[in-house]
N, C-alpha and C positions, 0 to 999 in steps of 0.2 A: 442104555438109551443113546440116541445120537442126535445130530443136527436135524435130520429129517423128523425125528420124533418131536423135537422142540418146536419146529415150524408147524407141525400138525396140531400140537397142543395149543399154541398161540392162536392159530386160526380158529380152532374149535371154541376157545374161550372168547375170542373177539365176536364170533357169531352170537354167542349167548348174551354178551354184553349189549348187542345192538337192540335187544328188547329193553324196555324201560327198566332201569336199575333202581330198585328201592332198597334203602339201607335203614335199618333201625338203629337208633343211637341210644347209648346209655346216658345217664344223667350228667356225668362229668363232660362227656363229649358234646352233649347238647348245650351245656352252659358255655363251654369254650367256643363253640360255633356261634352262639348268640352274641358273645362278647366281640368276636372277630367281625361279625356282621355289623354290629353297632359302630365299631371303630373304623372299619374299612369302607363301609357303605357301598357294597357291590350292587350291581343292578339286580342280580338274583343270587340266592344262596348257592345255587349250583356252581357259580363262578368260584366261590371259596373252596368247594370240594374239588374242582378241577385243579386249582392252584395247589391244594394239599397233595394231590396225587402226583403232580409234577415235582413238587419238592421232595416227596418221599422217593420217587424214582431217581431223581438226581443224586440225592444223598446215598442211596443204595448203590448206585453206579460208582460214585466217587470214593466210597469207603471200601469197595471191593466185595461187598456182601453179595451183590448180584452175580459176579463171576464165581464166587464160592458156591452159591446155590446152584448155578447152572452147571458148574463142573461136577458137583456132587450128584446131581440128578440126571444130567444129559451128557456129561463128559465133553462140554464145549464151553467157550467163554462168550461174553457179550460181543466182543469184536468178531469172533467167528460167526456168531449168529447174524450180525450186521452184514458181513461179507458173503455169507451163504456158503462158506468153505471152512473146513477145519484147517488148523495150522499145518498139518501134514499134507493136506491137499494143496495149500498155498505154496509150500516149499518143495513139493514133489517128493517128499520123503516116503510117501506111500506107494511110489512107483517102483522102488527097488526091492528085490527079494531080501528076506531076512538073512542076517549074517550067521554063518555057522561058527560058533565060538571055538570049537575044537580045532577047526581047520583054518582059522582066521590068519594066523601068522606062519603057516606052512607055505613053502614055495614049490 
């Protein structure tokens, strides 16, 4: 998979999320959400869900888990996704022909 595949998958998922997202909660999650809502008193419960997604995303980026998953599935990193170019494209390494190891040191 590649950077183009990742961009396409993100756009497809974004389109499906534009429809109303309904999430069923297990008992433990519902209790935790109720406690957070009582303690933090947000205007809407949706605000807590948005905050949770932001926190999960941030911790996944900071710990390197996002890069690991992206590298495993798409062979790119989060920085490459943000820039829209792979490291090889940024450095120009993909512009040169492959080296012939047998003839590399012959003059």
